[in-house]
C-alpha positions as CSV (number, residue, x, y, z in Angstrom):
1,M,-15.8,26.9,19.9
2,M,-15.2,30.5,18.1
3,K,-16.9,31.4,14.8
4,L,-14.9,32.6,12.3
5,K,-17.5,33.8,9.8
6,N,-15.1,35.5,7.3
7,L,-11.8,33.5,7.3
8,E,-11.0,32.4,4.2
9,K,-7.6,31.3,5.2
10,F,-6.0,29.0,7.3
11,K,-2.2,27.6,8.3
12,I,-1.3,25.8,10.6
13,K,2.2,24.4,11.7
14,D,3.0,22.1,14.7
15,E,6.5,20.2,15.5
16,N,4.5,18.3,17.0
17,K,2.0,15.1,15.8
18,C,-1.6,16.4,14.7
19,D,-4.6,15.0,16.6
20,K,-8.7,14.8,16.1
21,G,-8.7,18.2,18.1
22,Y,-7.2,19.9,14.9
23,S,-10.2,18.5,12.9
24,D,-12.8,19.3,15.5
25,S,-11.9,23.0,15.3
26,L,-12.2,23.7,11.8
27,Y,-15.9,24.7,11.4
28,L,-15.1,27.4,8.8
29,E,-18.1,28.1,6.4
30,K,-16.1,30.1,3.7
31,I,-13.0,28.6,3.9
32,I,-11.0,28.2,0.8
33,E,-7.4,27.5,1.3
34,L,-6.4,25.1,4.3
35,E,-2.2,24.8,4.7
36,I,-2.1,21.9,7.6
37,N,1.9,21.4,8.1
38,C,2.5,18.5,11.0
39,L,2.6,15.2,12.0
40,F,-1.1,13.4,11.6
41,E,-1.3,9.4,11.2
42,Q,-4.0,7.8,9.1
43,S,-7.7,8.7,9.3
44,F,-7.2,11.9,9.7
45,L,-7.5,13.1,6.7
46,Y,-11.0,11.1,6.4
47,T,-11.9,12.9,10.2
48,L,-11.0,16.8,9.3
49,F,-13.1,16.0,5.9
50,L,-16.0,14.6,7.4
51,N,-16.7,18.2,8.1
52,Q,-19.1,19.2,5.7
53,K,-18.7,23.4,6.4
54,L,-15.4,22.9,4.4
55,E,-17.5,22.2,1.4
56,N,-16.2,25.9,-0.4
57,L,-12.6,24.7,0.4
58,E,-10.5,25.2,-3.0
59,K,-6.8,25.0,-2.1
60,I,-5.5,22.1,0.3
61,H,-1.3,21.6,0.8
62,I,-1.2,19.3,3.1
63,Y,2.6,18.1,4.6
64,N,3.8,15.0,6.6
65,C,1.0,12.7,6.3
66,N,0.1,9.3,6.5
67,I,-2.7,8.1,4.1
68,G,-4.4,4.8,4.3
69,L,-7.6,2.5,4.3
70,K,-9.3,4.6,6.3
71,D,-9.1,8.3,4.6
72,K,-11.1,6.1,1.8
73,N,-13.1,8.3,-0.1
74,S,-12.1,11.3,2.0
75,R,-12.4,14.3,-0.6
76,R,-15.3,12.8,-2.5
77,N,-17.6,15.3,-1.5
78,Y,-15.0,18.3,-2.2
79,T,-15.7,18.7,-5.9
80,R,-14.7,22.5,-5.8
81,I,-11.1,21.3,-4.8
82,Q,-8.7,23.0,-7.8
83,D,-5.2,22.8,-6.3
84,I,-3.7,20.4,-3.7
85,L,-0.6,19.5,-2.8
86,F,1.2,16.2,-0.6
87,S,4.5,16.5,0.7
88,N,6.2,14.1,2.7
89,T,3.0,11.4,2.0
90,K,3.3,8.3,2.5
91,L,0.1,5.9,1.2
92,F,-0.3,2.8,3.4
93,G,-2.4,0.3,0.8
94,I,-4.5,3.1,-0.8
95,S,-3.8,4.9,-3.9
96,F,-4.9,8.9,-4.4
97,S,-7.6,8.3,-6.7
98,E,-9.1,5.9,-3.4
99,L,-9.3,9.9,-1.6
100,F,-12.1,10.5,-4.2
101,D,-15.6,9.5,-6.2
102,S,-15.0,8.3,-9.1
103,Q,-18.6,8.9,-10.0
104,K,-18.1,12.9,-9.7
105,E,-16.8,15.3,-11.9
106,Y,-13.9,17.1,-9.6
107,S,-12.4,20.9,-10.4
108,I,-9.0,19.9,-9.5
109,K,-6.6,21.7,-12.0
110,Y,-3.2,21.2,-9.8
111,I,-1.7,18.4,-8.4
112,Y,1.7,18.3,-6.3
113,I,3.0,15.4,-4.8
114,R,6.2,15.3,-3.4
115,R,8.3,12.9,-1.5
């Protein structure tokens, strides 16, 4: 796997459905901004955020996602996130707040949710 030691921003746009292969390739230690614009199914967020090397993430923009029970607590360890955007997002059996740990304090300044 290619090591991208200085990459701080990563944007991906794909007309097709994202699969877990995208999340497997995001072992990026310094990334602070992540934008994903492709169709993806429930549990993609959970799989993506299992990667502890994204712990410096401050900004995430996600488009065209389905979020479900399998994504619960997917952002519990990402307390540095300041800017969140969800666009064309569908929630299935889960609320937005259940992506986080209610016992932790987060640095979130902006939340944008577009349908």
